[in-house]
GUGUVO-185572 format. One record per residue (C-alpha): residue number from 0; x, y, z. Coordinates in Angstrom, 3 decimals, padded with zeros to 6 digits. Layout:
<bavexs>
BAVEX;i;u;v;w
BAVEX;NUM;X;Y;Z
...
</bavexs>
This chain:
<bavexs>
BAVEX;i;u;v;w
BAVEX;0;024.021;-010.388;-004.979
BAVEX;1;024.112;-010.566;-001.171
BAVEX;2;024.580;-006.804;-000.916
BAVEX;3;021.627;-006.161;-003.239
BAVEX;4;019.463;-008.559;-001.210
BAVEX;5;020.454;-006.824;002.021
BAVEX;6;019.692;-003.365;000.588
BAVEX;7;016.252;-004.531;-000.602
BAVEX;8;015.557;-006.117;002.795
BAVEX;9;016.472;-002.900;004.642
BAVEX;10;014.417;-000.840;002.176
BAVEX;11;011.373;-003.044;002.845
BAVEX;12;011.945;-003.005;006.615
BAVEX;13;012.085;000.790;006.763
BAVEX;14;009.535;001.811;004.110
BAVEX;15;006.684;-000.682;004.608
BAVEX;16;005.796;000.266;008.213
BAVEX;17;006.035;003.973;007.345
BAVEX;18;003.751;003.630;004.301
BAVEX;19;001.167;001.586;006.182
BAVEX;20;001.461;003.845;009.223
BAVEX;21;000.682;006.898;007.104
BAVEX;22;-002.473;005.209;005.817
BAVEX;23;-003.526;004.538;009.426
BAVEX;24;-002.751;008.116;010.396
BAVEX;25;-004.711;009.648;007.514
BAVEX;26;-007.912;007.637;007.016
BAVEX;27;-009.393;007.653;010.553
BAVEX;28;-008.615;011.341;011.007
BAVEX;29;-009.417;012.615;007.509
BAVEX;30;-011.791;015.314;008.811
BAVEX;31;-009.056;016.775;011.015
BAVEX;32;-006.445;016.690;008.241
BAVEX;33;-008.878;018.390;005.845
BAVEX;34;-009.134;021.339;008.211
BAVEX;35;-005.366;021.975;008.130
BAVEX;36;-004.759;020.946;004.506
BAVEX;37;-002.319;018.612;002.758
BAVEX;38;000.898;020.613;003.284
BAVEX;39;000.508;020.918;007.050
BAVEX;40;-000.826;017.361;007.312
BAVEX;41;002.185;015.825;005.618
BAVEX;42;004.515;018.200;007.476
BAVEX;43;003.136;016.977;010.802
BAVEX;44;003.131;013.317;009.730
BAVEX;45;006.730;013.568;008.491
BAVEX;46;008.023;013.895;012.055
BAVEX;47;006.892;010.470;013.357
BAVEX;48;007.630;008.911;009.948
BAVEX;49;011.254;010.033;010.086
BAVEX;50;011.519;008.902;013.717
BAVEX;51;010.147;005.433;012.911
BAVEX;52;012.393;005.139;009.851
BAVEX;53;015.448;006.128;011.885
BAVEX;54;014.592;003.639;014.679
BAVEX;55;014.078;000.803;012.196
BAVEX;56;017.333;001.713;010.444
BAVEX;57;019.219;001.630;013.743
BAVEX;58;017.773;-001.792;014.673
BAVEX;59;017.810;-003.166;011.123
BAVEX;60;020.002;-006.211;011.726
BAVEX;61;017.894;-007.292;014.700
BAVEX;62;014.642;-006.965;012.755
BAVEX;63;015.982;-008.553;009.573
BAVEX;64;016.879;-011.716;011.447
BAVEX;65;018.377;-014.689;009.678
BAVEX;66;019.548;-014.387;006.095
BAVEX;67;017.873;-017.356;004.405
BAVEX;68;020.235;-017.105;001.442
BAVEX;69;019.707;-016.921;-002.269
BAVEX;70;018.038;-019.823;-004.074
BAVEX;71;017.534;-019.743;-007.864
BAVEX;72;014.175;-021.484;-007.290
BAVEX;73;012.927;-018.175;-005.841
BAVEX;74;012.896;-016.831;-009.407
BAVEX;75;009.769;-018.945;-009.935
BAVEX;76;008.077;-016.664;-007.394
BAVEX;77;009.869;-013.387;-008.113
BAVEX;78;009.334;-013.198;-011.874
BAVEX;79;005.569;-013.916;-012.015
BAVEX;80;004.782;-011.660;-009.044
BAVEX;81;006.848;-008.827;-010.514
BAVEX;82;005.064;-009.201;-013.870
BAVEX;83;001.624;-009.282;-012.206
BAVEX;84;002.568;-006.245;-010.114
BAVEX;85;003.680;-004.343;-013.222
BAVEX;86;000.415;-005.162;-015.024
BAVEX;87;-001.702;-004.057;-012.054
BAVEX;88;000.380;-000.875;-011.673
BAVEX;89;-000.034;000.047;-015.341
BAVEX;90;-003.793;-000.530;-015.219
BAVEX;91;-004.117;001.381;-011.935
BAVEX;92;-002.056;004.358;-013.192
BAVEX;93;-004.529;004.921;-016.021
BAVEX;94;-007.133;005.966;-013.451
BAVEX;95;-005.322;006.836;-010.230
BAVEX;96;-002.815;009.632;-010.616
BAVEX;97;-000.034;010.511;-008.163
BAVEX;98;-002.109;013.278;-006.558
BAVEX;99;-004.870;010.841;-005.628
BAVEX;100;-002.396;008.096;-004.715
BAVEX;101;-000.755;010.369;-002.138
BAVEX;102;-004.114;011.083;-000.504
BAVEX;103;-004.630;014.714;-001.521
BAVEX;104;-008.446;014.324;-001.910
BAVEX;105;-008.660;012.847;001.613
BAVEX;106;-006.766;015.878;002.919
BAVEX;107;-008.404;018.596;000.823
BAVEX;108;-011.218;020.728;002.209
BAVEX;109;-012.158;022.084;-001.230
BAVEX;110;-011.901;019.089;-003.589
BAVEX;111;-013.237;015.729;-002.450
BAVEX;112;-012.114;014.071;-005.695
BAVEX;113;-014.258;011.678;-007.684
BAVEX;114;-015.097;008.023;-007.230
BAVEX;115;-013.073;005.934;-009.694
BAVEX;116;-015.131;003.053;-011.106
BAVEX;117;-013.652;002.524;-014.591
BAVEX;118;-010.905;000.262;-015.898
BAVEX;119;-009.338;-002.005;-013.304
BAVEX;120;-011.562;-000.307;-010.705
BAVEX;121;-014.578;-001.885;-012.403
BAVEX;122;-013.092;-005.310;-011.555
BAVEX;123;-011.580;-004.814;-008.089
BAVEX;124;-012.045;-001.998;-005.557
BAVEX;125;-008.496;-001.975;-004.192
BAVEX;126;-005.994;-002.502;-007.006
BAVEX;127;-003.342;-000.320;-005.353
BAVEX;128;-003.327;-002.526;-002.242
BAVEX;129;-003.319;-005.622;-004.427
BAVEX;130;-000.399;-004.115;-006.363
BAVEX;131;001.391;-003.397;-003.072
BAVEX;132;000.967;-006.994;-001.812
BAVEX;133;002.162;-008.496;-005.107
BAVEX;134;005.184;-006.190;-005.517
BAVEX;135;006.222;-006.618;-001.893
BAVEX;136;006.104;-010.407;-002.370
BAVEX;137;008.577;-010.077;-005.243
BAVEX;138;010.903;-007.900;-003.130
BAVEX;139;010.624;-010.126;-000.056
BAVEX;140;011.329;-013.237;-002.122
BAVEX;141;014.431;-011.611;-003.559
BAVEX;142;015.709;-010.387;-000.166
BAVEX;143;014.813;-013.663;001.619
BAVEX;144;015.429;-012.630;005.222
BAVEX;145;013.352;-014.222;007.999
BAVEX;146;012.297;-010.886;009.499
BAVEX;147;011.081;-009.576;006.157
BAVEX;148;008.925;-012.676;005.673
BAVEX;149;007.367;-012.022;009.110
BAVEX;150;006.773;-008.383;008.130
BAVEX;151;005.136;-009.564;004.905
BAVEX;152;002.834;-011.963;006.787
BAVEX;153;001.766;-009.112;009.081
BAVEX;154;001.020;-006.926;006.057
BAVEX;155;-002.214;-008.797;005.215
BAVEX;156;-004.204;-008.133;008.412
BAVEX;157;-002.728;-004.646;008.764
BAVEX;158;-003.681;-003.683;005.182
BAVEX;159;-007.165;-005.118;005.665
BAVEX;160;-007.572;-002.665;008.545
BAVEX;161;-006.435;000.176;006.282
BAVEX;162;-008.951;-000.893;003.636
BAVEX;163;-011.783;-000.875;006.191
BAVEX;164;-010.813;002.628;007.346
BAVEX;165;-010.554;003.856;003.755
BAVEX;166;-013.956;002.364;002.901
BAVEX;167;-015.516;004.165;005.859
BAVEX;168;-013.970;007.434;004.707
BAVEX;169;-015.149;006.857;001.106
BAVEX;170;-018.684;006.153;002.337
BAVEX;171;-018.631;009.505;004.134
BAVEX;172;-017.399;011.305;001.010
BAVEX;173;-019.505;009.564;-001.670
BAVEX;174;-022.493;008.075;000.184
BAVEX;175;-024.917;005.926;-001.821
BAVEX;176;-022.714;006.045;-004.926
BAVEX;177;-019.932;004.261;-003.026
BAVEX;178;-022.337;001.774;-001.406
BAVEX;179;-023.609;000.774;-004.851
BAVEX;180;-020.039;000.466;-006.129
BAVEX;181;-019.191;-001.863;-003.213
BAVEX;182;-022.221;-003.993;-004.040
BAVEX;183;-021.063;-004.460;-007.657
BAVEX;184;-017.266;-004.746;-007.354
BAVEX;185;-015.305;-007.163;-005.133
BAVEX;186;-012.878;-005.832;-002.535
BAVEX;187;-009.778;-007.949;-003.259
BAVEX;188;-010.186;-010.682;-005.856
BAVEX;189;-010.703;-009.185;-009.314
BAVEX;190;-013.936;-010.041;-011.053
BAVEX;191;-013.413;-011.849;-014.333
BAVEX;192;-015.640;-011.680;-017.371
BAVEX;193;-017.526;-008.663;-018.708
BAVEX;194;-017.534;-005.615;-016.451
</bavexs>
């Protein structure tokens, strides 16, 4: 169990900053990346991503901090958040395919994609970020290292910045259609009742 917790903690330590960093690298500079296309964009972005991952791996024990141990009571947090994350992921996958999830429309000069407003997207504008927060909570609760809890706490303001950058980019791509969508659908807390 301790080995599994350590592996999950290291996985979160290395992958979370890289994933969030890629979002910060893509959204503010989408016009530039569109000019060179997705293959070159991800090729260029792979270099700092690998460097950051390697540095975090090398300093993993320092960043992980204190092992807070395993407590069966954590299952009361892990199980519901994992279930909620799975439900959100299934609903999101019906409308957001892997191509869109990896940012290809943001990087494409020929296909700007389409604004998704059906299904879970008719209830909340950012289900993939909500899914990310919920799933990461399940992983962090299982790993239960002090440094990973700090990383998780930092995820909220950092992801909010990503959302603001993405919204700006979506306004540029979809204009009034996106503004109207923002007026109708909440950013983070899903709307309940009829859509």
